[in-house]
C-alpha positions in Angstrom: 115.6 -12.3 -19.9 112.5 -10.5 -20.0 109.5 -11.6 -17.8 106.2 -11.5 -18.8 104.8 -8.6 -16.6 102.1 -9.8 -13.7 98.6 -8.0 -13.0 98.1 -7.3 -9.3 95.2 -9.5 -8.3 93.3 -6.3 -8.1 93.6 -6.2 -12.2 92.9 -9.9 -12.8 90.9 -10.7 -15.6 88.2 -12.5 -13.7 87.8 -9.0 -11.3 88.2 -7.0 -14.6 85.2 -9.1 -16.1 83.1 -8.7 -13.1 83.5 -4.8 -13.0 82.8 -4.6 -16.7 79.3 -7.0 -16.0 78.5 -4.6 -13.4 79.0 -1.8 -15.0 76.9 -3.0 -17.9 74.0 -3.8 -15.3 74.3 -0.4 -14.1 74.0 1.3 -17.1 70.7 -1.2 -18.2 68.8 -0.5 -14.6 69.6 3.3 -15.5 68.4 2.8 -19.3 65.7 1.3 -18.1 64.5 4.0 -15.4 65.1 6.5 -18.0 63.0 4.6 -20.5 60.0 4.0 -17.9 59.9 7.6 -17.3 59.6 8.8 -20.7 57.1 6.1 -21.5 55.1 7.3 -18.9 55.1 11.1 -20.1 54.7 9.6 -23.7 51.4 7.7 -22.4 50.2 10.5 -20.5 50.6 12.9 -23.5 48.3 10.5 -25.3 45.7 9.6 -22.8 45.6 13.1 -20.8 45.1 14.9 -24.3 48.0 17.0 -24.0 50.0 18.9 -26.4 53.1 19.5 -25.0 55.3 19.4 -21.7 58.4 20.5 -20.5 60.0 19.2 -17.0 62.8 19.3 -14.9 63.9 17.9 -12.2 66.5 19.1 -9.0 67.5 18.3 -6.0 68.7 21.3 -3.6 72.3 22.0 -5.9 71.8 20.1 -8.7 69.8 20.1 -12.1 68.7 16.2 -12.2 67.0 15.7 -15.3 65.5 18.2 -18.2 63.2 16.9 -20.9 60.6 18.2 -23.2 57.9 16.3 -24.8 54.9 16.7 -27.2 54.3 20.0 -29.6 54.5 23.7 -28.7 52.5 24.2 -32.0 50.7 21.2 -33.4 49.6 22.2 -37.0 53.1 23.0 -37.6 54.5 20.2 -35.2 57.0 22.1 -33.6 58.5 20.7 -30.7 58.2 21.7 -27.1 61.7 22.7 -25.8 63.1 23.7 -22.7 63.6 27.3 -24.0 59.6 27.0 -25.2 58.2 30.0 -23.6 54.6 30.0 -22.3 52.4 31.6 -19.6 53.1 30.1 -16.2 49.8 31.4 -14.3 50.0 31.6 -10.7 53.7 31.2 -10.1 53.8 34.6 -11.1 52.6 35.6 -8.2 56.1 34.5 -6.3 57.9 37.7 -7.9 55.5 39.9 -6.4 56.5 38.3 -2.8 60.2 38.6 -3.5 59.8 42.1 -4.6 58.1 43.3 -1.6 60.9 41.2 0.8 63.3 42.9 -1.5 61.9 46.6 -0.6 61.5 45.6 2.9 65.0 44.5 3.4 65.9 47.8 1.8 63.7 49.6 4.3 61.1 51.1 1.9 58.3 49.5 3.0 56.3 48.4 6.2 54.4 45.1 5.6 52.2 46.2 8.7 51.5 49.4 7.8 47.6 50.0 6.6 47.7 49.9 2.3 45.9 53.3 2.3 49.5 55.1 3.1 51.2 53.9 -0.2 48.1 54.0 -2.8 46.4 57.4 -4.2 42.9 55.7 -3.6 40.8 54.5 -0.6 40.2 51.3 0.0 37.8 49.9 2.7 35.6 46.7 3.4 32.0 48.0 3.8 31.7 44.6 5.8 34.3 45.7 8.5 34.7 49.4 8.4 37.5 49.7 11.2 39.7 47.1 9.7 42.7 47.4 8.3 44.4 46.1 5.4 48.0 45.4 5.5 50.5 43.8 2.6 51.3 41.2 5.0 47.2 40.5 4.7 47.3 40.8 0.9 50.4 38.3 0.8 48.9 35.7 2.4 45.4 36.1 0.9 43.5 36.8 3.9 42.9 40.5 3.1 39.2 40.2 2.5 39.4 41.4 -1.3 37.1 38.9 -3.2 37.6 38.0 -6.9 34.4 38.8 -8.6 34.4 36.6 -11.4 32.4 38.3 -13.9 34.4 41.5 -13.6 38.0 39.6 -13.0 37.3 37.1 -16.1 36.5 40.0 -18.4 40.1 41.1 -17.9 41.6 38.8 -20.0 41.9 40.1 -23.4 42.7 37.8 -26.1 44.9 38.2 -29.2 46.9 41.2 -27.5 47.6 43.0 -24.1 45.4 44.1 -21.9 45.2 48.4 -22.4 43.8 48.6 -19.1 46.6 50.5 -16.6 46.7 48.5 -13.7 46.1 51.0 -11.1 43.1 52.4 -13.2 41.7 48.9 -12.9 42.1 48.1 -9.0 41.1 51.6 -8.2 37.6 51.1 -10.4 37.3 47.7 -8.1 38.3 48.3 -4.8 37.5 52.4 -4.4 33.6 53.3 -3.7 33.1 55.4 -6.2 34.4 52.7 -9.0 32.8 51.4 -11.7 33.0 47.8 -11.0 33.0 48.3 -7.1 30.4 46.1 -4.9 30.2 45.4 -1.4 30.5 41.5 -3.1 34.4 42.6 -3.7 34.9 42.0 0.0 34.5 39.2 2.7 32.5 39.7 5.8 35.4 38.6 7.4 38.1 40.6 9.2 41.3 41.3 7.4 43.7 38.0 8.7 40.6 35.9 9.9 39.8 33.4 6.6 42.5 32.2 3.5 40.2 33.5 0.4 42.8 33.3 -2.5 42.8 36.4 -4.4 44.2 37.4 -7.8 43.2 41.3 -7.6 44.6 41.1 -4.0 47.7 40.1 -5.4 47.6 42.8 -8.0 47.0 45.7 -6.0 50.6 44.4 -4.1 52.6 44.5 -7.3 50.8 47.6 -7.4 52.3 49.2 -4.2 55.3 47.7 -5.8 55.1 50.1 -8.6 54.4 52.9 -6.6 57.3 52.5 -3.8 59.7 51.4 -6.4 58.7 54.4 -8.7 58.9 51.6 -11.6 56.4 49.8 -13.3 56.2 45.8 -12.1 57.4 44.6 -15.4 60.3 46.8 -15.3 61.1 46.6 -11.6 61.1 42.9 -11.6 63.2 42.7 -14.5 65.8 44.9 -13.3 65.8 42.9 -10.2 64.8 39.4 -10.4 65.1 37.9 -14.1 68.2 39.9 -14.9 70.4 39.1 -11.8 69.2 35.2 -11.6 70.0 35.4 -15.9 66.6 34.3 -17.0 66.7 35.5 -20.7 63.2 33.9 -22.0 61.2 35.7 -19.2 58.8 38.7 -19.8 55.2 39.9 -18.9 53.7 41.1 -22.0 53.0 40.0 -25.8 54.7 42.7 -27.1 57.7 41.6 -25.8 57.3 37.9 -27.0 60.1 36.1 -28.9 57.5 35.1 -31.3 59.2 31.7 -32.9 59.5 30.6 -29.4 56.1 31.4 -27.5 53.9 28.3 -27.3 50.8 27.8 -28.7 47.9 27.1 -26.2 45.4 24.3 -26.1 42.1 23.2 -24.4 40.5 19.5 -24.6 37.2 19.4 -26.6 36.0 16.6 -24.7 32.7 16.2 -27.1 35.1 16.7 -30.2 37.4 14.6 -28.5 40.7 17.1 -29.7 42.6 20.2 -28.8 40.8 23.2 -29.5 43.7 26.5 -30.3 43.0 29.2 -27.9 44.3 32.8 -28.6 47.2 33.9 -26.6 46.0 37.0 -24.5 46.8 39.8 -21.7 45.9 40.2 -18.4 44.9 43.5 -16.6 46.3 42.1 -13.4 49.3 41.0 -14.7 50.8 40.5 -11.9 48.8 37.4 -10.8 49.4 35.1 -13.5 50.6 36.8 -16.6 54.6 35.9 -16.8 55.9 34.1 -19.2 58.8 31.9 -18.8 60.8 28.8 -20.2 61.8 25.7 -18.2 65.2 26.3 -18.5 64.7 30.3 -16.6 62.0 28.7 -14.1 64.3 25.8 -12.9 67.2 28.6 -12.3 64.5 30.9 -10.4 63.7 28.0 -8.3 66.9 26.6 -7.5 68.0 30.4 -6.6 65.7 30.5 -3.6 65.8 27.0 -2.6 69.8 27.1 -2.3 70.8 30.1 -0.9 74.5 29.3 -2.1 73.0 29.5 -5.6 74.2 33.5 -6.3 74.7 33.9 -9.6 75.2 37.7 -9.5 74.0 40.3 -7.4 72.5 39.1 -4.1 68.3 39.7 -4.5 67.5 39.0 -0.9 69.4 38.1 2.1 69.8 34.3 3.3 67.4 35.8 6.2 65.1 37.5 3.7 64.6 34.1 1.7 64.0 32.4 5.7 61.5 34.9 6.2 59.9 34.5 3.2 59.4 30.5 3.4 58.0 31.6 7.0 54.8 31.5 8.2 52.6 34.6 9.0 48.7 33.7 9.5 49.1 30.4 7.9 51.3 27.5 8.3 50.8 26.5 4.1 51.1 29.9 2.6 52.8 33.3 2.9 54.5 35.7 1.1 52.5 34.4 -2.4 54.5 31.2 -1.6 53.2 27.5 -0.4 55.4 26.6 2.5 56.1 24.4 5.0 57.0 20.8 3.5 56.3 21.6 -0.1 57.6 25.5 -1.0 56.6 27.0 -4.3 53.7 27.2 -6.3 51.2 26.0 -9.6 49.3 27.6 -12.1 46.1 27.2 -14.3 45.1 29.4 -16.7 43.0 29.0 -20.2 45.7 26.5 -22.3 48.0 26.8 -19.3 49.0 23.9 -16.5 51.8 24.7 -14.6 53.8 23.6 -11.5 56.7 24.7 -9.5 57.6 22.7 -6.7 60.5 21.9 -3.9 59.6 18.9 -1.3 61.7 19.7 2.0 61.6 16.3 3.0 62.6 14.2 -0.1 65.3 17.0 -1.2 63.4 16.6 -4.8 62.2 19.9 -7.1 60.3 19.7 -9.8 59.3 22.3 -12.7 56.4 21.3 -15.0 54.8 23.4 -17.9 52.0 22.1 -20.0 50.2 24.1 -22.7 46.8 22.8 -22.4 43.8 23.1 -20.0 41.2 21.1 -19.3 43.0 18.0 -20.0 42.3 14.8 -18.4 44.2 14.3 -14.9 47.4 12.6 -15.1 47.3 9.4 -12.7 49.9 9.7 -10.5 52.0 12.3 -12.3 53.6 14.2 -9.3 54.3 11.3 -7.4 56.0 9.4 -10.5 58.0 12.8 -10.8 59.3 12.5 -7.4 60.0 9.0 -7.3 62.0 9.4 -10.3 63.7 12.6 -8.8 64.8 10.0 -5.8 66.4 7.4 -7.9 68.0 10.5 -9.9 69.6 12.0 -7.0 71.2 8.6 -5.5 72.1 8.1 -8.7 73.9 11.4 -8.8 75.3 11.0 -5.1 77.1 7.5 -6.1 
């Protein structure tokens, strides 16, 4: 006689039903959290007058969330995507820090040597003539070099790449006989004494990379950084751009209450803010350096080198062209551009955002909401 099979107790109908209900409730809660976050971003697009945004959230070893919202081109209704390319502004500076650390590890450069030993012209702070400017000063923004705005902003070239060579501009700005030279180009403080954010000082550091490596900075970074991390949508010049993917840039016109399109532009001092990239590429870039096991190809710099790059020299919040301390990364802002690339060490959460709009209304609790959602996702991922 064939007997009916009897399910073990842990497979009882009651237990199966309970597990099914729990799964449904868990899925509903997860969907609710995702929907709440989506609603927050969509509301930010509307209330803050933003064209488009790409966003990713990561832990040290995982990608927790990636999504794009809004438009890369409002007129053509082209959606902003994770591969949309746009300027990343001052996040670009971190590539200078990586490049110099790479050269230092190869024994090709001394961070504490007088920069005049590297360059073909002479730089002297007229207010501190006996002082020495070093690469270490440049990388912590305490060299004493000041961005004189009327000169610096004139080197934004709308509709094209800059026709001015980086070295030519730097010599004319920093050398005593230069066309743009002024005592006002320098602080009255000695190098190392004052944090004074300097785009031109950053570009000078990149120029030294060119001299030591014997390659233009755009070529050097492509070969050493972008190719190794597999960043196919990252480049410096408009002449290199993939036209179909480059976002249009906008600024909010508060008088007429609309977004005005800004013509794409190139920078003479391009290493300080002219890099163009995508959320997908910058996500890989940040993960590569916060997770020393995240090596895809040839190792760019050693684990010790990365730790040194994120260590303080003069200040506990910024060094080697990176924000350091509890938050590692960099932010950026330029005409039509608002970006951020940060890793919060205590929370173990990183996030990248790229917005193709400037002068928009501040998004209330923007980064706090991203971090809280990241914590939820990280906890979900660990279960």
